[in-house]
C-alpha positions as CSV (number, residue, x, y, z in Angstrom):
1,M,4.1,21.3,-35.0
2,N,0.7,22.9,-34.5
3,A,-0.8,24.4,-31.3
4,V,-3.1,21.4,-30.6
5,S,-0.2,19.0,-30.7
6,I,1.9,21.1,-28.3
7,R,-1.0,21.3,-25.9
8,V,-1.5,17.5,-26.0
9,R,2.2,16.9,-25.3
10,C,2.2,19.5,-22.5
11,R,-0.8,17.8,-20.8
12,A,0.8,14.4,-21.2
13,V,4.1,15.6,-19.6
14,A,2.1,17.3,-16.8
15,S,0.0,14.2,-16.1
16,L,3.1,12.0,-16.1
17,S,4.9,14.4,-13.7
18,L,1.9,14.3,-11.4
19,L,1.7,10.5,-11.5
20,L,5.4,10.2,-10.7
21,F,5.1,12.7,-7.8
22,V,2.2,10.8,-6.3
23,C,4.0,7.5,-6.6
24,A,7.1,9.0,-5.0
25,V,5.2,10.5,-2.1
26,G,3.3,7.2,-1.5
27,A,6.5,5.1,-1.8
28,G,8.1,7.1,1.1
29,E,5.8,5.7,3.7
30,P,5.9,1.9,4.4
31,R,2.7,0.0,4.5
32,Y,3.4,-1.5,8.0
33,V,4.6,0.4,11.1
34,D,7.1,-1.0,13.5
35,A,5.6,0.3,16.8
36,V,2.5,1.7,18.4
37,R,2.5,4.2,21.3
38,V,-0.4,5.4,23.4
39,D,-0.3,8.5,25.5
40,K,-3.3,8.1,27.9
41,A,-3.1,11.7,29.3
42,D,-3.2,13.2,25.8
43,R,-5.8,10.6,24.5
44,R,-3.7,9.8,21.5
45,L,-2.5,6.7,19.7
46,Y,0.5,7.0,17.4
47,L,1.7,4.7,14.7
48,L,5.5,4.8,14.5
49,Q,8.1,3.9,11.9
50,G,11.7,4.2,12.8
51,G,10.7,6.2,15.9
52,D,8.9,8.8,13.8
53,V,5.1,9.3,14.1
54,V,3.4,8.5,10.8
55,R,-0.2,8.5,12.0
56,E,-2.0,9.9,15.0
57,Y,-5.5,9.1,16.3
58,V,-7.8,10.4,19.1
59,I,-8.7,7.6,21.5
60,S,-11.1,6.8,24.3
61,L,-10.0,4.8,27.3
62,G,-11.5,2.9,30.2
63,D,-14.1,4.5,32.5
64,A,-11.3,5.0,35.1
65,P,-8.5,6.2,32.9
66,V,-5.9,7.4,35.5
67,G,-3.4,4.8,36.7
68,H,-2.2,1.4,35.6
69,K,-4.7,-1.5,35.4
70,R,-4.4,-3.5,38.6
71,Q,-7.2,-6.0,38.5
72,R,-10.2,-7.3,36.6
73,G,-13.1,-4.9,36.6
74,D,-11.2,-1.8,37.6
75,E,-12.0,-0.2,34.2
76,R,-8.4,1.1,33.9
77,T,-6.3,0.9,30.7
78,P,-3.0,-0.8,31.4
79,E,0.4,1.0,31.2
80,G,3.6,-0.6,30.1
81,T,5.1,-2.4,27.1
82,Y,3.1,-5.1,25.4
83,T,2.6,-6.6,22.0
84,I,-0.2,-6.8,19.5
85,D,-0.5,-10.5,19.2
86,Y,-3.7,-11.3,17.2
87,R,-6.7,-9.6,15.6
88,N,-10.4,-10.3,15.8
89,P,-12.4,-9.5,12.6
90,K,-15.6,-10.8,14.3
91,S,-15.4,-8.7,17.4
92,R,-18.5,-7.1,18.9
93,Y,-16.7,-3.9,18.1
94,H,-15.8,-2.8,14.6
95,L,-12.5,-4.8,14.4
96,S,-10.1,-5.4,17.3
97,L,-6.4,-6.0,17.9
98,H,-5.5,-7.8,21.1
99,I,-2.9,-6.4,23.5
100,T,-0.8,-8.9,25.5
101,Y,-1.9,-7.6,28.9
102,P,-1.3,-9.0,31.5
103,N,2.5,-9.3,31.0
104,P,4.6,-11.4,33.5
105,Q,5.1,-8.3,35.7
106,D,1.4,-7.6,35.8
107,R,0.6,-11.2,36.7
108,Q,3.2,-11.2,39.5
109,A,1.9,-7.9,40.9
110,A,-1.7,-9.2,40.9
111,R,-0.6,-12.5,42.5
112,R,1.1,-10.5,45.3
113,R,-2.1,-8.6,45.9
114,G,-4.2,-11.7,45.7
115,V,-6.3,-10.5,42.7
116,N,-7.1,-11.5,39.2
117,P,-5.2,-9.1,36.8
118,G,-7.9,-9.2,34.2
119,G,-7.3,-9.3,30.5
120,D,-9.1,-9.0,27.1
121,I,-7.5,-5.6,26.4
122,F,-7.9,-4.6,22.8
123,I,-7.6,-1.6,20.4
124,H,-11.0,-1.5,18.8
125,G,-13.6,0.5,17.0
126,L,-17.1,1.4,18.0
127,P,-19.6,-1.1,19.2
128,N,-21.3,-2.7,16.2
129,G,-24.5,-1.0,15.3
130,M,-23.6,2.1,17.3
131,E,-21.9,4.2,14.6
132,M,-24.7,6.8,14.8
133,F,-23.4,7.7,18.3
134,A,-19.8,8.2,17.1
135,P,-19.6,11.8,18.3
136,W,-20.6,10.8,21.9
137,F,-18.0,7.9,21.9
138,R,-15.3,10.3,20.7
139,R,-15.9,12.7,23.6
140,H,-16.0,10.1,26.5
141,D,-13.9,7.4,28.1
142,W,-16.3,4.5,27.9
143,T,-14.5,1.2,27.6
144,D,-13.7,-1.4,30.4
145,G,-10.0,-0.8,29.9
146,C,-9.6,-1.1,26.1
147,I,-8.3,1.6,23.7
148,A,-11.1,2.7,21.4
149,V,-10.9,4.7,18.2
150,D,-13.6,5.5,15.6
151,N,-14.3,2.9,12.8
152,E,-12.3,4.7,10.1
153,A,-9.3,4.8,12.4
154,I,-9.4,1.1,13.4
155,E,-9.7,0.1,9.7
156,E,-6.4,2.0,9.0
157,I,-4.7,0.7,12.1
158,W,-5.8,-2.8,11.2
159,Q,-4.1,-2.4,7.8
160,R,-0.9,-0.9,9.2
161,V,-0.2,-2.9,12.4
162,R,1.0,-6.5,12.1
163,D,0.7,-9.2,14.7
164,G,3.9,-9.0,16.8
165,T,4.1,-5.2,16.7
166,P,5.2,-3.7,20.1
167,I,2.9,-1.3,21.8
168,E,3.9,1.1,24.6
169,I,1.1,2.5,26.7
170,R,2.2,5.6,28.6
171,P,0.4,7.3,31.5
């Protein structure tokens, strides 16, 4: 066996080993996650699988981020347990996933106070056509109560979160 033949075989073995390693690493992480958690105080959204964090994103919240959403127009992001129930590919933001706020407890609390609990709470990307201002959006709370991420993040979240996935929003 000559030196060229040995080099070719070594490269083939190295390439195959690398390919198997990449496949094994990628196979260890499921495509879909089984839960989403938002920590408002930390401005983070986490994708979870089996209770373990598999992805983490920086978020922006409503203009009045402290406290649970109590009524329409208060610009607060809700707190509690909800579900991602549908997605909107034609949103005025770069993709959006709907959160089932208000839940029955939210509706009951609003009814007791005689107010409309509001709704239309989503995880979404940046406003369409505003990508050039992404650095500003990342540094500020600017939504009316939604959870905003940059466009790259919402594309990944869109791919990893199925309708029916639970979401817990913590203070």
